[in-house]
N, CA, C and O of each residue as an XYZ file, in Angstrom:
316
protein
N       0.823     -1.341     -0.011
C      -0.011     -0.021      0.028
C       0.909      1.341     -0.069
O       1.917      1.442      0.632
N       0.581      2.190     -0.809
C       1.224      3.365     -0.911
C       1.052      4.284      0.276
O      -0.066      4.326      0.788
N       2.009      5.012      0.766
C       1.843      5.983      1.858
C       1.504      7.300      1.265
O       2.163      7.749      0.327
N       0.499      7.933      1.782
C      -0.074      9.189      1.393
C       0.209     10.175      2.498
O       0.019      9.927      3.689
N       0.744     11.479      1.949
C       1.081     12.489      2.830
C      -0.110     13.465      2.856
O      -0.606     13.810      1.783
N      -0.608     13.942      4.054
C      -1.657     14.707      4.125
C      -1.162     16.167      4.259
O      -0.167     16.428      4.936
N      -1.907     17.160      3.571
C      -1.624     18.386      3.604
C      -2.902     19.238      3.910
O      -3.879     19.047      3.185
N      -2.976     20.056      4.804
C      -4.225     20.763      5.265
C      -3.805     22.244      5.099
O      -2.621     22.577      5.049
N      -4.934     23.194      5.010
C      -4.727     24.634      4.619
C      -4.339     25.307      5.944
O      -4.163     26.521      5.843
N      -4.176     24.798      7.116
C      -4.028     25.342      8.368
C      -3.201     24.367      9.226
O      -3.188     23.164      8.962
N      -2.536     24.871     10.215
C      -1.810     23.887     11.175
C      -2.727     22.885     11.744
O      -3.912     23.207     11.834
N      -2.350     21.695     12.150
C      -3.006     20.768     13.002
C      -2.388     20.582     14.289
O      -1.275     20.060     14.356
N      -3.023     20.971     15.345
C      -2.434     20.771     16.792
C      -2.890     19.593     17.405
O      -4.090     19.350     17.540
N      -1.958     18.825     17.797
C      -2.295     17.575     18.526
C      -2.767     17.689     20.013
O      -1.981     17.965     20.919
N      -4.018     17.474     20.192
C      -4.462     17.622     21.699
C      -4.889     16.312     22.107
O      -5.762     16.212     22.969
N      -4.416     15.389     21.630
C      -4.681     13.841     22.115
C      -4.300     13.423     23.527
O      -4.957     12.750     24.321
N      -3.103     13.962     23.665
C      -2.335     13.534     24.918
C      -1.593     12.239     24.833
O      -0.859     11.899     25.761
N      -1.747     11.485     23.748
C      -1.137     10.235     23.383
C       0.304     10.567     23.056
O       0.625     11.600     22.467
N       1.213      9.583     23.493
C       2.611      9.795     23.183
C       2.973      8.295     22.473
O       2.215      7.325     22.487
N       4.147      8.338     21.927
C       4.593      7.135     21.201
C       4.437      7.114     19.660
O       3.960      8.052     19.020
N       4.831      6.096     19.191
C       4.755      5.961     17.715
C       3.506      4.977     17.476
O       3.277      4.093     18.302
N       2.710      5.139     16.349
C       1.571      4.300     16.053
C       1.726      3.995     14.607
O       2.235      4.819     13.847
N       1.265      2.737     14.172
C       1.292      2.249     12.843
C      -0.104      1.919     12.648
O      -0.692      1.202     13.457
N      -0.709      2.433     11.550
C      -2.235      2.213     11.241
C      -2.429      2.445      9.661
O      -1.685      3.125      8.954
N      -3.486      1.798      9.282
C      -4.091      2.004      7.834
C      -5.225      2.902      7.929
O      -6.078      2.803      8.810
N      -5.228      3.762      7.033
C      -6.429      4.665      6.979
C      -6.819      4.776      5.499
O      -5.968      5.046      4.651
N      -8.069      4.574      5.198
C      -8.598      4.714      3.786
C      -9.510      5.819      3.601
O     -10.540      5.867      4.273
N      -9.212      6.764      2.702
C     -10.110      7.932      2.425
C      -9.837      8.232      0.950
O      -8.825      7.913      0.327
N     -10.860      8.870      0.510
C     -10.872      9.638     -0.863
C     -10.244     10.954     -0.834
O     -10.529     11.767      0.046
N      -9.438     11.188     -1.718
C      -8.671     12.485     -1.627
C      -9.203     13.434     -2.840
O      -9.370     12.893     -3.933
N      -9.448     14.679     -2.713
C      -9.907     15.453     -3.658
C      -8.830     15.920     -4.666
O      -7.858     16.545     -4.241
N      -8.956     15.655     -5.937
C      -7.900     15.994     -6.975
C      -8.199     17.249     -7.559
O      -9.134     17.927     -7.135
N      -7.386     17.659     -8.621
C      -7.634     18.734     -9.420
C      -8.999     18.828    -10.110
O      -9.499     17.860    -10.684
N      -9.584     20.030    -10.033
C     -10.988     20.232    -10.469
C     -12.048     19.602     -9.512
O     -13.212     19.442     -9.879
N     -11.610     19.257     -8.290
C     -12.747     18.767     -7.380
C     -13.126     17.299     -7.469
O     -13.941     16.757     -6.723
N     -12.410     16.664     -8.524
C     -12.897     15.268     -8.538
C     -12.263     14.299     -7.551
O     -11.103     14.500     -7.194
N     -12.960     13.253     -7.084
C     -12.471     12.386     -6.138
C     -11.173     11.493     -6.876
O     -11.189     11.131     -8.053
N     -10.215     11.268     -6.037
C      -9.130     10.392     -6.410
C      -9.190      9.245     -5.318
O      -9.375      9.432     -4.116
N      -9.003      8.035     -5.940
C      -9.024      6.882     -5.025
C     -10.273      6.109     -5.203
O     -11.041      6.316     -6.142
N     -10.467      5.205     -4.279
C     -11.987      4.529     -4.301
C     -12.912      5.357     -3.817
O     -12.897      5.865     -2.696
N     -13.927      5.537     -4.863
C     -15.145      6.322     -4.604
C     -16.129      6.002     -3.425
O     -17.030      6.753     -3.051
N     -15.819      4.766     -2.890
C     -16.582      4.328     -1.660
C     -15.880      4.731     -0.376
O     -16.490      4.658      0.691
N     -14.573      5.172     -0.436
C     -13.875      5.658      0.692
C     -14.319      7.018      1.103
O     -14.405      7.914      0.264
N     -14.621      7.223      2.423
C     -14.957      8.566      2.953
C     -13.873      9.575      2.743
O     -12.737      9.293      2.363
N     -14.336     10.832      3.034
C     -13.338     11.998      2.942
C     -12.481     11.721      4.251
O     -12.801     10.859      5.069
N     -11.364     12.531      4.371
C     -10.330     12.274      5.435
C     -10.978     12.554      6.802
O     -10.645     11.914      7.800
N     -11.981     13.597      6.829
C     -12.415     13.937      8.313
C     -13.259     12.736      8.726
O     -13.143     12.305      9.873
N     -14.119     12.159      7.846
C     -14.975     10.990      8.336
C     -14.138      9.888      8.564
O     -14.316      9.141      9.526
N     -13.163      9.721      7.676
C     -12.165      8.385      7.904
C     -11.562      8.469      9.160
O     -11.607      7.475      9.884
N     -10.929      9.627      9.594
C     -10.342      9.839     10.825
C     -11.199      9.494     12.104
O     -10.772      8.871     13.075
N     -12.453      9.987     11.957
C     -13.479      9.775     12.916
C     -13.984      8.329     13.176
O     -14.049      7.823     14.297
N     -14.315      7.754     12.074
C     -14.852      6.282     12.042
C     -13.846      5.365     12.330
O     -14.071      4.482     13.158
N     -12.488      5.463     11.623
C     -11.587      4.448     11.650
C     -10.630      4.410     12.755
O     -10.102      3.374     13.158
N     -10.398      5.750     13.298
C      -9.334      5.892     14.389
C      -9.998      6.587     15.660
O      -9.340      6.695     16.695
N     -11.215      7.024     15.583
C     -11.815      7.625     16.658
C     -11.175      9.045     17.042
O     -11.161      9.494     18.188
N     -10.642      9.689     15.899
C     -10.157     11.053     16.005
C     -10.929     12.022     15.396
O     -11.602     11.674     14.425
N     -10.971     13.263     15.801
C     -11.927     14.175     15.228
C     -11.012     15.452     15.002
O     -10.295     15.886     15.904
N     -11.078     16.001     13.796
C     -10.426     17.243     13.511
C     -11.531     18.404     13.627
O     -12.558     18.406     12.948
N     -11.225     19.310     14.491
C     -12.116     20.512     14.783
C     -11.446     21.690     14.552
O     -10.332     21.859     15.049
N     -12.056     22.663     13.756
C     -11.548     23.958     13.530
C     -11.850     24.914     14.679
O     -12.996     25.158     15.058
N     -10.706     25.458     15.225
C     -10.807     26.431     16.330
C      -9.648     27.268     16.344
O      -8.599     26.960     15.778
N      -9.856     28.498     17.093
C      -8.605     29.381     17.042
C      -7.830     28.960     18.228
O      -8.326     28.680     19.319
N      -6.628     28.937     17.939
C      -5.681     28.542     18.983
C      -4.147     29.135     18.756
O      -3.839     29.563     17.644
N      -3.247     29.144     19.794
C      -2.176     29.691     19.415
C      -1.076     28.557     19.101
O      -1.026     27.493     19.717
N      -0.277     28.895     18.150
C       0.810     27.855     17.685
C       2.115     28.532     17.361
O       2.100     29.654     16.854
N       3.258     27.900     17.632
C       4.627     28.657     17.394
C       4.655     28.695     15.850
O       4.257     27.815     15.087
N       5.251     29.989     15.513
C       5.540     30.097     14.055
C       6.875     30.800     14.062
O       7.316     31.396     15.044
N       7.473     30.694     12.930
C       8.705     31.332     12.604
C       8.501     32.448     11.470
O       7.856     32.200     10.452
N       9.059     33.615     11.699
C       8.960     34.645     10.642
C      10.347     34.825     10.232
O      11.218     34.863     11.101
N      10.672     34.950      8.881
C      11.953     35.030      8.361
C      11.977     36.521      7.734
O      11.316     36.717      6.714
N      12.637     37.464      8.247
C      12.667     38.688      7.810
C      13.498     39.006      6.554
O      13.126     39.758      5.653
N      14.580     38.394      6.599
C      15.670     38.363      5.617
C      16.492     37.132      5.459
O      16.723     36.429      6.443
N      16.949     36.830      4.275
C      17.941     35.612      4.002
C      18.935     36.166      3.138
O      18.673     36.942      2.219
N      20.101     35.755      3.445
C      21.244     36.009      2.570
C      22.011     34.791      2.435
O      22.077     33.922      3.305
N      22.692     34.756      1.106
C      23.633     33.581      0.821
C      24.775     33.579      1.735
O      25.118     34.710      2.078
N      25.524     32.512      2.270
C      26.536     32.605      3.170
C      27.731     32.913      2.374
O      27.896     32.416      1.260
N      28.614     33.764      2.945
C      29.903     34.234      2.387
C      30.917     32.925      2.225
O      30.965     31.954      2.980
N      31.659     33.149      1.116
C      32.807     32.200      0.949
C      33.842     32.356      1.977
O      34.198     33.492      2.293
N      34.397     31.238      2.570
C      35.468     31.444      3.461
C      36.744     31.160      2.801
O      37.800     31.284      3.421
């Protein structure tokens, strides 16, 4: 099975309190270019899949998260 990397339009903050490493399989449909579904059309979207298959729920809320702001970048000088 191919490993898919998730990308959301905002940070995801882990508030589960769980520690350690976990190995699991999750099946979901991914929206592709033009809004069409990619993958098995019977698979749920990622939000439903997380809740039904792993018991996790993604909730949108305002919270603080660490960020890094880069004001300027320069090439390193040759020594």
